[in-house]
N, C-alpha and C positions, 0 to 999 in steps of 0.2 A: 932803600925803600922797604916799607913793611906792608905786606898784603894781608888784610883782615877780612874774614867772611862775617857777614851779619845775616842771621836767619832766624826762623821761628815759625810757628803756626800761622794760619791765615788770621788777619785782624788781631794780631798779638801786639802790634805797635811798632813794627819795623820802621815805618816811614817817620814817625815821631822821633825814634831813636837816631835815625840817619841825620835828621835835622839837628838834633842835639850834638851829635858827633861832629857835624860840619861846623857848628858854632865853636866847638873846641879846637878846630883846625884840621880836621880830616878832609880828605878828598873823597867824594861819594860817587860810586858808579852804581846806578840803579838798573837792575836786570829787567824789571817790569817796564820801565820807561823805554829801554832798548827794544823790548818785545813789541811795544806799541808802535815804535818807529818802523820795525821790520815788517809789520803786517798792514802798512798803508796800502791802499789800492794799487794794483798792478806791480807791486814788489814781488820778487820770486817766492818769498814765503807766503804771501797773500794767495798767489796762484795755487801753490801746493795745498794750502788749507782749504780753499774753495773746492778743489778737486776731491779732497778727502772727505770734507764734511758737508758739501752741498751748498747751493746758493741760498738756502733758507736762512742761513746765518748772516746774510747781508742786510745792511740798512739801505735806505733809498739812495744815499749818496755813494754807495759801493763800499763803504767801510764795514768792517766786521762788527757785528753786534756781540760785544764781549759776553753779555749775560746768556745769550742763546748758545754761544760756543761753550761757555762754562757749563751750562745745563747738560750738554752732551758729554763733555769729558768727565765731569764729576759723577755721572751715572754709569760710566763704562771705563774700566781700567785699561782696556785695550786701546780705546780712543785717546785716553789720557797719555798713554805711552807713545802713541803715534804722533800726537801733537808735540810732545817733547822731542821726538826724533826730528821733526821738521824745524823746530825753533832752537833747540839747545845748541847745536853746533854753530849756528849763526850768531846767537847771543854771546856765546863763549868767544868767538872770533872777535866780535866788536868789543867785548869787555877787555880782552887781551890787548887790542889795539889802543884802547883808551888808557889802560894801565901803563903801557910802554910810553905813551905820549906824556903822561904825568911824570913818570920816572925821568924822562929826558929833561923836562922843565924844572923838576924839583927832586933831586936824587934822595933827599931825606924825607920824602912824603910818606904819610901814613894813609894808605888807600883802603877804603872800606867798600867791599863788594856787597851790596844789599840785594840778596836773591833768596827766594823762598825754597828752592830745591837744591841748595848747596850740598847737603848731606845725602839726599836721595840719589843724586847724580855722581856722587863721589868727588865733587870738586873741592871739598874741604881738605883733601889730601895735598892740594897744591897751595893752600893758604898757610901763612906763617902762624896765624892765630884765628880762632873761631869764637864769635860771640853768639850766644843763643838767647833770644828774648822770649819770656814766657808770661802768659796771662791766664786767668781762670777761664774755664770753658764758658761760664756765664757771661764774662766780659766779652769774649770773642763773639758769642751769639748776639749780644746787644750791639756791638760795634758793626757787625755785618748787617744788622737790621737798620741801624742809623745811616751807615755809609752807602750800602747798596740796595736798601729796601728789601732785603731777603728775610722771609719769614723764619721763625725758629726751627721748624721742621727741615726746611731746605738748608739752613745754616748747620744743623747737626749732621746732615748728610755730607756736606762739604768737609766738615771737621773729621768725620769718620773715614773719609776717603784719603786723608793725609797720613803721613808717617807720624806715629805718636811722638809728642814733643820729648818724652822721656828718652826716646832713642837718640834724638838730636843732642840732648843734654850730655849723653855719654861721651860725645866728641868735643864738647865745649871746653874752651880755655877760660871763658868768662860767661857767667849766666846773669842776665839782668831781668829781674822780676818787675814787670810793668803791671803791677796789681794794686799799687797804692796811689798816692797823689802824684801829680806831674813833678812837683818839687823833689819828691823822694826818688823818682826815676832819674831825673836830671842829675841829682847828687851822685847816684850810682854810675851814671855815664861819665861824669867828671873823674871819678875814682878809676874807672876802667881805662879812660884815656890816658891818665897819668901813668898807669902800668904799661900801656902800649908804648908810650914815649920811652920808658926805661928799656923795654924790649928792643925798640928801634935803635936805641943807642948801643946796646950790647951787640946787636947784629952788625952795626956799622964798625964797631971796634974789632969784631972777629973777622 
């Protein structure tokens, strides 16, 4: 089994890349999706987050209003760190559980962990390979506007709160530039996946 990290800045195109890698044959574990499951009402992580960030971030049905929570954590690095302390160990535990389950089912699997904070939290050291996806800042701002209805000023604030993508690239085994057409990006994904298959084969032989 080969464990591959997939990361990049916000709105850089990780989800689209995940889908393209899945089409090539990879198994995808999505950290954001796990986080959403962990913060469902009355779950332990939900209780901790409400204690820490207050009931103002709740919607009428008791679920967490992600934009309200995001507004707090992107404006305050201490709060961002605290949220990571609550969520990260739980996310990691679930990612490990899912990875093991895939490995038992398919020992030759290429498992892609799609997670925004792989480098920040040091998880890249546990991966066999790391893919970093990059886009221009203009594209990221535009996607945040289209996807989440965030205005350019707020988008730039979110981008500036994150680790610069150049820092992530230093750790990358593969860089995928999601700056051109969808066809160009998918072509690069195919190339990278072929390389990953070679690495998986070498790992199996050794």
